[in-house]
Structure formats: C-alpha cells, structure tokens
N, C-alpha and C positions, 0 to 999 in steps of 0.2 A: 249874048256874049258870045264871040265868036269862037269857033272850037280849034282855034290855033291859039289864041287869048293864053298868056300863060297861067291865068287864074282858074283857066276849064278843070271842072274838078273828072272828068268823064273816061279818063282813064286810071285814076285812083283805085289802090285795092279796096280801100275803103266801101264804095260805091259798086263793086264789082256784080255784085245779084241784083243790080238793076240796068233794067232792060232800057232806058236813056235816062240820062241824066237832065234837071231843067238848063235852058239857058238864061231864063231870068221868072220870075215870080210875085204874084201880087199877092197883097195880105191872107187875100182871098185863096190864093195855090196854099200857101202854106198853111191855112187852117185845114184845110180839106187835107193834107197828108197827115197832121196831127190826130183832125178824130178820131182814125182808126185805132189811134195808139188809146186815147180817151174813151173810146169806146168798152175795146179787147180790155185794158188793162189796168187804168185807174178808176176809171165808176165805177167794176165790180170790188175792187179792194174799198172803195170808198161805200159802197154800201154792205160792205162785211164788215165796217165798225174799226176801217185800219187810219191810219194817220198817215197822211202821202205826202211824199218831199215831189218836187217837180222842178228841177234843177235844167232849164233851159237857156233859150235867147228871146231877142225883147218880140220879138214878131211873131216868133212861137207861139210864147206865153199872151200874147194880144189876141191871137187868136182863139186861144182855149178860151181868156175872159169875153170875148164875145158870144163864143159859144156859151159857156155857162152863164152869163148874163144877158144874153138877148140885147146887146148891143149894135144900134142899126150902123149902118155901112156909114150913118153922115157921123156920128158921134164916134165910132172907132177911132177917127180922125186925133183927138184932145187926147187921147188915153196913150199913157205911157208908162213903160214899168224899170224903174232905175233897176242900177247895176245893184249887185250883194244887198238890199231890202229885202227879207220878205215880205210878199203878200197873201196873208191867210184868210181861205175862205173857211165857216163853217158852213154846214146845212142841216136843212131841216129833213125830214125823212118822215115820208108819207105811207098809210098803208099801201097807197097803190105803189109803194116801193120808188116812187119819181123823190129826187135830189131839188131841193126846192133853196137855193142862196142863202142864209140867211145875214138879213141886214139888222148894222147896229149902228149907233152915234158913228163910232168910229172906222164905217166904211168911208171909202177914199172920196165917190163923189156917188150924187142921183145914177150915175150910169153904172157904176163897178159896186158891186157887194163886198168884197174882197176889205179889209184892212193890212194898214204896214205896220210892221211889228215897232218901228221906231219912228219917231218923229222926221220927220222927209229930210234927207243930209246928214242927219247925226250919228247912222249910222256909216255915212258914206266917209266923212270924217274917222270916225273911230277906225274901219279897215284902214285907212291912208295913214292914221299915225302906227298903227301894227306894224304895216306893211314895212313901214320908213325904220321901227326899231328894230325889227327882223336884220334890214339889211345894214344898221350897224351895231347890233350884237349877237353875230354871231351864234345861233343855237341856242336863241331865244325861246324858241315853240318846243323845243327838243327835253323837256323837263323829263325826269325820269316818272314812274308811272304812280310810288308811295312815298311817305315820310320815310317809311322804315325802308326802303329801298334805293332812295338818293343816302340815306345815313351812310349805307354798306357799303354803297359807292361809295364814297367817303373816305371811309376808312381804310378802302381795298386800295384806293390811290396813297394814301396815306404811308400803307404798307412797302407800296413797289416804291416809292420814294423815297421811305429808309433805307431798301436796298441798295438801290441806287446812289447814293447819296455815301452807302461801303468803299466804293471803290470808284475816289476823286475824277478820275479819268474816262471810266462809261460813264460820268455825267457832262463831263467836260465835253466830251463828243456829239452825246445828245441833245444838246444842250446847243453846239454851233448849228445841227443840222438843224434846228429847228429854228435860229434865227435869218439861216439861209432858205426857210422855206421847203424844204426840199422832202418831207415829212409825205409820206403815202397816203393812199386812201382805206389799204384793206391792210388788217390786223396778219400778216401773213402766220405769225409763231401761233396764233392759236389756232387758226385752220392747217397747223402740222406743218409748216414750212422754214426751215431756219432764212433770216434775212438770208444770209449770206451764202444762199445755194441758189441763190436768184439765177437762172439762165435767158442772158439777154442775146444768144444766137439762135437764129431764125432753122429750124429743118429744113431738110429738101420736104417739097410736098408729093405728093403720094398722086397717082393721074385719076385716084378716084376721088379724091376731097377736096376742098368739099363740096362744090359743087354735086354729084351725083347722089351723096347724102340726101344735101339739104329740100333736095328736089324731093325726095322721097318724104313717105308718111312718118312722123317723127313726136314722140312726148319728150316733153322737156321737164323734166323734173328740179325743182330746186325748193331747196328747205330754205325759209326765211332767212332774213339776215339777220347777226347777234341782237339778243336783246339784255339786260343788265342783268334780267335773272340770267341769261349764258355766263356770262362777264362773274356775276358771283357764284355762282356754282350753284344757283337752285333750282330744286322741281318746281318745272312751270305749269306742265300740262294742260289745265284748262281754263289756267290763269289768264287774263289779256293783258298781258303785257305787251308795250308797244317796240319798236326797234329803238336799240342806241344807236350815235350818230354812227358809229363802227356797221352798224347793220347794214342804216342807208346807204354806206358807200357801197356794202356787197352789192346789195340791190342794184344800187346804179352799173356798177361792173359789172353784174349778170346779163344784163339788158344789153350792154357794152359789148362783150363778146359774142351773144346771140347776134347784133348788128353786124358785127364783125365777118360773123359767118354765114349773112345771106340767111338767115333764118325769117320765117313771116307769120306771125302763128296767127292762129286762125279762129281758136278761143281759149280763154283761161277757168280753171278750174280750180274754186281754193277752198277754205274752212270758213267758219266764222268768226275767227281770232285776227285781231287786227295785227299781229306782224306778219300774217302769212297775207293778207289782203294788201298790207303796205309795199312789200317785196312786189309783189304781183304789180300795183302801180308804178312802182319805183322803174322794177324794170322795161313794164309795156312805156311808158314814158321816153326811155333811151332808145325804141324803137319806133317812136313818134306813131305807136298804135295802143293810146288810151278810150279811143271807139268801139279796141275788140269785146265783145263781150265777156264778160264776167260770169261764171254762175259759183256759189257762193253757196256750200255744204255743211253743215256738223258734222257730215260722217268722213269729215277729211281735217278733223280737229284733230289737235294731239291725243296720246294716248292718258287717260283721266289718270290722275298719279293720286285718288283719295286723299286720306287723310296726310298725305308727304307733302299734298303739294304747298309750296313757298318755302319749304322748309330746307333747310346749307344739305347738302350730299357730302360734305366732310363731317357733319353734325353727328347724319345718321348711320354713315360709315364707322364714327367711334363708337355709338350708341350700341349699335347692333351686329357688329362684327360683317367682317368682305362677305362670306358666305351668305347672309340674306339679305343683305344690299345690294349683291351681284343680283337674286331671286327678284328683290323687289324694282329692281333699275331695267335687267334686261334679262329677265326669265320669258318662257314663252307661254306658258301657261300659266304662272306665279303673279296673284294677282299682288298688290298693297294693301295695306291696312282701309278701309273704306269710308270715305266722308262719313260724318253724321246728317242727318237729315235740315236740322237748320243749322249746319260746316257754311262762312264764309264760301269757304271754297267747292263744297255740291252745289252744281248748275243749276238743281232745281227751286236753286232759291234766287234763280238769275233771270229776271224779264222775260230775254231776250229770247231761252228756254222754257220758259213756262208757255211762251204767248206763240212763240214760231214750231217750234220741235214738237210736228202732230202724224209723225209718220214713224211710232214707236207705239206699243199697246199701253193700256195707262195699269199702271200699280197696284192692285187692291192693296196690298202692307202700306204702301208710301200712302195714299187717297186716306186708308186709316187712320194714320197717325196723326196728316196735315186735319184731317177733319176735327179728331179727338181734340188739338191742340187752336182751332181757333172755333169752336163750338157748331159750325157749320160745316154742309158736306161742300169737300172739295174733293175732285177729281185731278188726278196727279200722277202725268206717263213714269214710265219706267226710265230714268233716266239713269246714267251710270253714274255710282258711286267710287267705284273703282277698276279698272279694266288690266288687264295682263298685254301681250302683245297681243294674243292671238283674239280676245276678246275686240281690240281695237282693226285687227282685220276681218274680223265676221260684221266689220259693220260699212268698210271701206272697201274692201274687193268688191262685194258686190254692186257698191255704186260704179266703183271704174268700170264693172263687165259690164255691167245694165247703162251707164250712161257716154263714159267716158271711151271706151274701146271701139265701140260699135260708132262713133263721132270720129274717128284715126280711119278704121279700118274700111267703112262702107262708102261715111261720107267723102272722105280721101281729103281729112284736114289734117293739119301741125298743130296740136295744143301745147299750151303751158300746163301744169298741175305746182300750186305754189301752194305748200305745205310745211307740218311740221316731222320731227326726225320718226319718230315711230311709226308714223300713216305711213312715212317713205318709208321705212323701213319694212314695213310689213305689205307694199305694196313693189318693191325690188323684190323681195321672199319667192312675191307670186311669178313677179316676169323675170327672174333671171332665176329660178327651179331652186331658191337655196334650202337645205334641209333644212327642219326644224333645230335641228341638236347646233347648227352652226349658226343661227339669225342672229346670237346675245353678240358674233365674234366682230361683225358689223356698227360699223362707222359713217354717218352722213355730215361733211361737212356744212355750216352756214355759209347760205348764199353764192354757192357752188353748181350753176349748172350740170347737170348729169344728162344727154342725150341717148335717150333707147329707138333706136332702131326697129319700128317693128317689121318692116320686112326681112330684114338681117338678122334679126334677135338677136341686138347685140348692143350695150352699153359704153358711150365716148364720152370725153372727156375735149370742153372747147379750148383750141389752142391759143394763147394769147403771145407768142414768142418766147416763152419763160420757159418752157417744157422739154427736158432732155433727149439727145435721138432715143434712147437707151430706152422701150418701155417699162423695165423696171422700175428705172430711175425716173422715169416719166411719173409712174403711179405712187411712185415715194415720198412726192412732193405732196399730199396729205395727206390726210389719220382717215385709212379707212378701216382701220381696223385691223386685223388680221385675218379677213376675209377675202381683199381684193383681187384675188383669183379664183373668187365667184363671182363678183361684179361682174370682171372686166374679163369674162369667156371669148372664145375667137367665135368670128359671127358664122352662121348659117345662113344659106338661102334655098331654098326648092328651085330656083334658077339657074339651071346647069350652066347659066351664059353669063352670069354676074359673079366678074373678076374682081368686085371689089370683098367681096364675100370672103374669099378665099387671100386676100391680102396682110387682113389683119393678122400679126399679133399686135401693130399700134394702136394702144384705148385709145390713143388721141388725134382729133382731128387738124390735121395740120394746115395753116396761112402759109399762101405762100408769099404775105405780105403783110407786115404787120401794121393796122392801121396807129397815124400818130395817138390816137388817143386810148388807144391800150396801153403803148409804151411810156406815157405821160404817168403813171400812176405805181412805178415797181412798188415791192415790197415794204412795210415798213417792219424794227421791232418794239419791242413793248417797249425798251426804254423814251423811244420817238414817241409812242404813246403818251406816256406818262407826263413827259417833259411837255409838250403840246396841250396836254389839259391844266398843266399847272400855269402855263405861258401863254392859255389863251387862244395859241395857234389853231386857227381853224386850218385844218388838215383833210377835212371830208369832204374834198371837192368832189364833180363831178364827173 
C-alpha cells in the first residue's frame, strides 16, 4: 500500500508506538506478530488453569490455529474461521508443562483440533435474527437486571404517569413533544438541571481554552451512567447493575463532549462493575478509541454497602431516621451494617471475586466459617462486607497513586477513570484536598465528565454550549451538593508564565463553536421520559 493511500494507517494515533506499520502482510507475517502475545499472555493463562477468550480477526486467528495445531503451509489455505461462531479448544497438559490440543469427535477437521460451539451456520443465522430484532424493536436487549427491579421500575413509571395525568395541560404538552420526536437524550432533572434553564448561547472563548488545556496532562473522571437502581433510589454498592437506557445516552454524551474538546485518551481505568465498564466502552466509541487499553481493578469498585445493598434509600430513611441514614450513606468513617458470609450481596459468594481478587490477605475468620460450612478446608480472602468512605479510599487511593497518577505525570498520558460515585468522591477528596468533615456534602452527577488538570491542579467542566457565562450560574446547572466551592477552586501553577492558571474562576472549558452533534440533544423533562417510555418512542439516540 503506498504511503499516500487513503487507508494507510501509519499516521493513526492507534499505531503511534510502532516504529513502522506494514504496507502489506502474508499470513506468516500476521502469525509472527500474534505469537508474542500467545507466548507472553495467552499460554501462561492457559497453563495456570484459566479459561481464555480470544476475540480477533480471521487471519490473526488462522495464524494462531496454525501454530497451535501445527498446520502445514499447504493445509492452512483451506482453514477458515467464520464470523461470530466460537471455535473452542481444550488442552491436555503434560508433566513437562506442554499444552497439547485435545482432539474430539467434534474437531473441525484432521488439521484443526478445535470444535465449533454450534452447528456451522446456525449461530450466524441466530445472530442475524437477533440483530434484526434489535433494529426493529428499540430497547430489546436493554432489559433491567432482575425481575424485582423490573417490577419496581414499572411501579415507578406508573406513579409518575398518575402525577402527570393529574395535570392535563402537562400531559398534552409531553405527548405533543413525543409525537414530534423532539424528546432529548439526557434526563436533565435527574442531574439537577431544570429543562427550562437550558442556555443555548455560546459564551466567549478564553484565549487559554480549550487547546492549551487539552494539550496538557489530564485525568478525566467519569461517574457511570444512570442505572435502574439509581432511578429507583436503591443502595447499589457492589451489586452489578447494568446501565439503563438513560445511562447509555449519558455515557455517549460524555464521549461526544470529550470529542468536541479534542481530548485524546491514552488509557482507561475502570472497576469490575458492568455499569462503569459499559460507560467506558460507550464513551470510547464516541471518541473512535475502542482500541485504547482498558485496565480494570476491583479497587475502583463502588463502596460496599453491606446489608443495605439492594434496599430502598427511602425505606431505610423512614425506618432508621435521618441521622443514621446520613451516617450510613455519606459518613466518612461510619460503616453500614455488614453483609453476612452467605448473603447473596456479599462478594465473597461471587465467583469473579473468589477466583480473581488475589491482592488481599486471607481471612482466618472467613476461612473458618466456610471450612465448617463445607466440611473441608476453604481459604477465603478478606473481601469487604461493608465499607465506610474511608475504607473505600484505603483501597482506591493507593491504586490511583501507584498505577494511574504515574502514568499521567511520568509518561505524560491522558487517562479516563470510569467508576462509581463513592470511589470518585474519595478520589476528588484526595485531589482537591477536601476535608473529611465536608466530604459528605459532595454529590457527583452521573455521566458528567470532570477534567482534572494535573499541571494546574484544578477541576473543570466541558462546555456544550448551554452553560451561562456567569461561573456561579454555570456550576448551579448540576447538583454537586453544597461543596462545589471545594471542587472548583481557582487553578494554581508552579509556572510563573502560565497565564491560564490566573484566568480561572471560570470552571467551564468554553467552546468557540458547538458541534452539531451536541446541539441536537437538548435536555428533557421527566414528563418527556415518562411519556416516551409509555409510547415506545426511542429517545435515547446517540
């Protein structure tokens, strides 16, 4: 391929670390670049007894098959890997440590030991049918996580409809907006922004924004998009709730904001919880950066709410009173009631934590309890049964300072941290020097990118063309609690020539021109969301 070819990738940011990019490749070339990954990552995981999923491209996989099965150059020509059909290998491990592919009656051929998981063509047809169903029935795959949550969501929708029906003029206006398909993608009221306060004028751009900031080292902090648990006011904690459709829209919007401001993310850090991972994926998709490495750590998980997990916040408030409720929900050192060893909400009963959480010590008490219950020796690690915010920070901040911060400062990378509210509250307490007696005042909106400028040590918001020019009014757009003065302090800099540090108090990185894809999604009201859900209108576009 010539260097001036429109498909040449040598200048793409994806491949900036390569000394040179190939102009063309044979299958042998493809196999030779895939083999180091096989030897250094995949094969060691297989030797340790792990089940490995490799998702790649046809010729990359053919190269691995050629290596694993020792397929000859002549025979590999006839080997094909269909799209979307799992090819499963099992291995016999010899005393020498060698892995030999195990042949069965289901093996694909005399050359290929692996077996297709489904009859050839059947899975592809099923996938095509599913894709067609998703295309024709919006939201088909976005089911809520549990029957109980679905039921609660339905009751909540019915309650809001009753309130809406009590005011015929409100209902008529919401229905009319729905018919005109003008309902927007982000639920502004949940985020603390009344729809009627949306500002569409574009403020004057500062000489320091956004290029001077975007070029500096930055940490983008993003709370996951909204879940059904969030909508229903349930304590979520380590419960693995997926994004609601509003949350999907929030995550996409976050990616669009980053794209509009020219941010190029070099790495992503997220938790083991689906809602944070999905948010990262959706934001990266908008940045055309799905190739960026995603590092997942349980240390970025939400605070563990113990026995409160899955319970209604309103019910807990009514039963235990406001003082105790605030201590459990927002207290810095107070832990909620602990989950029991055999509770479904205790992560010690979740295989992902039992198998893969290996960087904490063993618990004598928990090992004893489980050994007595099973009648055999069980070694159990000290997985939290309940956490205060301080407990959450004790695992989050060391991971940040040891793994994330050096990447930003020493390697001069920009990173995205996609996590949950309390993990982020602790991180901002650390970065913004918020005193422990005021951290309870901090609220973090879902799906809103917060950009921390490492050089100037300040937190900024990303303009979407709807912020008032006045800094105080701009901050009032979102619900940051009563501590926005602690989050959005004036920037400081060790560089005397840094004029941008002296220009804040504006907490917003202003855009000179708002891209059309941001203008197309004004904020909705709750009425829009209720009517949209009932009428089946698809408001959650990209």
